[in-house]
N, C-alpha and C positions, 0 to 999 in steps of 0.2 A: 578320689573323693570317697569318704567312708560310706559303706553300704548300710542302708536301713534294714535290709534283709538279704540273705544270700544263701546259695546252695552249691555244693560241688558233688558231681555225680560221675560214676565210672562204669565202663562196660568192657568186659573181656570175654572173648569167645574165639577159640582157634587162633588165627593170626591177627585178629582184630583186637586192639587195645586202645580204647578211646576215653577221653575225658570231656565233661561238659560243665561249665560254670555259668551261673546267672545271678544277677543282683538287682535290687531296687536301689537307685541312687537319686539324690536330689539334683535337679537340673533346671535352670531357668525358671525358678519360681514354682516348679512342680516336681514330678517324679518320673523317672524313666526306668524301664526294665531292659537291662542289657545282658548280653551273653557272649561266651567265648567257647569254642569247641575245636577238637582236632585229635590227632593221634597223641597218645600220652607221651609227654616229654618233648614233643616237637612244637613248631610254631603253631599258634592257635588263630583261627579265623574269628572275627568279631562281628557283632551286629546288635540291633536293638529291636525289641518287640513293640516299642511305642515310638512311632516316627516323630511325634511331638509330645512334650510333657503332659502328664495327666495327674489327677488328684491321687492321694495315697490309696484310697479304697479301690479305685480302678487299677492302679499299678499292682496292688496286692492280689487282686483277682486274676490279672494276667500272669503274674509270677506263679501263683499257686497252680493255675492251669498248666503252665509250662512244665513245672516240676512233676505234676501228675502224668502229663503226656510222656515225659522221658522215663519215669519209673515204670509206666505201663509198657514201655518198649524193652524193659529189662535193665535200664541203668539203676545203679544202686549207690547209696551214700557211702558204702564201704569201699576203701581203696583197693580191695581185692578185685573189684569189678565183677564178682560173681552175680549173675543175673538175679534180680528181685531180692537179693539179700537185704535184710533190715527193712523190708516193705511188707504191705498187707498181703502180697501174693507169694511170699516166700514159701509158705507151707504147701501151696498148690503147684509150685514150679517143679517140673520133672527133670530139667536139664536136657530134654530131648527136643531138638529143633530140626525142622525140615530143610531140605535144599530148595531154594526159591528160584524162580524163573526170571530171566531177563527178556524184555519184549523185543521183537524184531518186526519189521514191516514186510510187506509182500515181496518187494524187490529182494530183500535180504534172504527171504525164505527159500528162494530158488537155489541158493548155494547148498542149503541143507537138504532140500528135496532130492537133489541128485548126488549128494555125497554118500559114499558107501559106509562112512563112519557114523552116520546118524540114523537112529530109528525114529519113527513118527507115531504119535498116539493122538487120539482125540482129546481136546481140552474141554473138560466139562464145566458147567456153571454152578457147581455146588460149593461146599465149604471144605477146605483142606483140614483133614483130621487124620492123626496117627492113632493106631489102635495097638495097645500092648496087652498080650495075654501071658500071664504068669500063673500057672496052675489054674485055679478057679477064679482068679482075679482078672477082670477086664477093665482096662483104664483107657479113657479117651484123652487125647492131647491135642490142643489147638496149635496153630502155626507159630504161636509165641511161646510154646513150651509149657502152657498152663493146662492143668487137668480140666476136663469138661465132661458133662454127662453125655451118655450115648443112648440111642433108641434101644428098647428092649430087644427088638428083632436083630440088631447088630450084635448085641451081647450074646444072644442065644446062638447066632451063627458062628461067632468066634469060639464059643465053648464047644461047638461040635467038631472043631478041627483038632487033630492030635498035636500035642507038643506046644511048647512056648514059642512066642514069635512077637515081632514088632513090625506092623504093617504101615505103609504110607499110602494114602489114597484120598478119595474125595467122597463126602457124604452128600447124597443128592435127594434126601427126603425119604424116598421109598426104596433106596438101594445104596450100597457102598461099593465104589469102584476102586479096587486095589491096583496100584501100579508099581509098587516096590516092596521088597522084603529086606529089612535092615538088620534084623536079628532072627536067628532060628535055633531053638533048643540051647540057648545060652551062648551061641557063637555069634560074634559081631561080624556082619557081612559088609559093612560100609566100605572097607578097603578093597573089596572085590569089584570087578567090572560090572557095569550095568547088565550086560547080557548074561552074566553068571547069576546075578541076583534075580533077574526076571525069569530065568529058567527054574531057579529054586522056588520062586513064587508059583509058577505053573505046576510044578510037581506037588506042592502043598495043597493046591486047589484043583486037583486033576478032575474032580467030579462036581456036580451041582452042589451049591452051598447056599441056596436060598437068597438071603439078603446080600451076601458078598459075591461079587463077580470080579474077574480079572480083566483089565482093559485090553482091548485088541491092540496089537503092535504091528506096524508095517515096516519092512526092511528094505525091499528093493525100490529103485526109482519108479518103475511103473506102478507098483502097489501104492506107493506114497502119493504119486500124482493123481491116481484114480480116486483114492480115498479122500484126498483133500478137496477135489472137485465135488465129490458126493456130499461131504460134510457141509461145504459152503452152500450148495444148492438146497440142502435140508434145513438151513438156517441155524446150524450148530454154532457154538461159541468160537471155536478155533482149533488149532493143533499145537502139539508140543514136539519139539525135536530134542532127542537125548543121545549124546555120544555113547556108543555101545561099549567102548573100552575104558570108560571113566569110572572112578570110585564115587562114592556119595559124599558130598561136601556140604555141611550145614551152612545156612546163610545164603546171601546173594552176592556174587562178585560185582565189582564196580562197573564192569562192562563185559560183554561177551559171556563166556562160560560154557559149560558142558550141557546145560539144559536151558532151552529157549522156548518162548511162546509167541504164536502168531494169532491175534484175535481178528475174527472176521467182522466184528462190530465193537463199538466202544462200550465199556461198562465203567461204573464208578460206585464207590462206597459213599453214602451220604447219611446225614443224621436227620431224623424226623423232628420237625418243630411241633406240629400239632395236627390233629384230624381236621378236615374241612367240613365243619357242621355235621349234618347227618349223611353226607355223601361218602362213598367208599374211596376216598382219596386223602392224601396227607401232604402237607407242606413240608418241603425239605430244604436243607442248607448244607453248604460246604464251609471251608475255612480258608482265609487268605494266608499269606506267608507270615503275618503277624499273629496268627491264631484267632483272628476275629471272625465271627460267623457272617456268612453271606447267603441270603435266601436265593435259591436257584429254581424256584417254581414248585410244582406239585406232581404227584404221580398217583395213578389209579391203582387200587389194590383189587386183584381179581376175587371173585366170589368164593373160590376154594381156599383162600388164604386168610389168616387172622390179620386184622388191622393192627399194624405196629403202633406202639405207644410213643409219646413224646420222649425224646432222649435216646431212643433205640437207633441202632445203625442198620441200614438196609443196603442191598445191592440193586442197582438199576441199570438197565440197558438204555442207550440213547443214540440218536443219530449224530448229533454234534452239539456243541455249546456255543451260545452267543457271547460276544464280549461282555464281561460283567458276570458271566457264569450261568445264565439261565439255560436249562437243558431243553433241547428240541426233541419231541416225541419220546419221552422217557417211558419205560415199562418196568414193572416190578419183577425182580428175580427171586428175592427172598431176604430174610433177616440175616445179619452178620453178628454173631456173638464174639468173634475174635478180632474185631476192629475197634479203633477209637478215633478221636478227632484228627490225629496226625495222619490217618489214612484217607482223609476227606479234603485234600488240598485242591482248591479250584484251579491252581496253576498247572495241575496234571491233566485237566480235562482236554478232550479233543475239540478244538475250536474250529468253527467254519471259516475257511479262507476269506480274507477281506475282499478278494475279487468276486467271490460268489455273493457276498453281502451286497456289494455295489450293484451287481446285476439284478438282485432281487428287489432293490429299492425302487 
């Protein structure tokens, strides 16, 4: 059936080469937004963003949001698949992407806790930020490869360090915790092992550097076990396991990988709907698999934080989610400038087991 509106998008990075197509088509007296995706040149999976036909205005809104979501993730109308090409983010795209972590549970963590091949570090609850120093120019890069502003304290700290470099780390508001060195004085270190890169990072930051600090790393099984118990007792976010002999690989593997994360509690990225009157709390929402908003309660904003505005994305900690998406005991962690609606899927929430719900009824 001829499409009323359509788009074809592509994404190429390393071994990843994907295509995504979507269309508005007339169906059963209304309009449907349909999509196809998969590895370029291979069989494509299909689906619909509108379970039942809708009017043209609604279909157009769903279609436009879908295209915006995909281009926000780096898909481009150009068949080259170069991220953000021919989009409004093209000028700000740096081509620098971080290595992302795959989640594991506590049972799986035991294998890495006692493995001699994996280091362990604390997982912080800040924002993933890469920092590039090139002469007197300091550039911040978010996890999607887009330039972002940096606090003046971080810029000054980076300028105080000799030589050019590209750091990977986490911005925590009042400090920056560096955990990897990807480039040093024009030399790309990504193909080096992690223990080599971490040692180079320590040498570069051998003394106090104010706003920037290097994360602690635990190598032996007793060190890792003791540190993990302490961090959990202190209410920290979690731990990260990194294979010490692995190179740096941008992106996230489909499963497993050389860098993994264990969270001690659940967190979620959500979007602010609106403030709740004159109270220091905001209503929040996530999105279902069709991209439709689902209100999931509210969260209180602490006195030392600015109240986020409608449409902004924030990170919250919570105990679990009820069926339908409502969060139980959410608490505010901070704003997220590097996230969008595609990072707010209610299908990824940690839901309370049905057996527990039955006992509580």
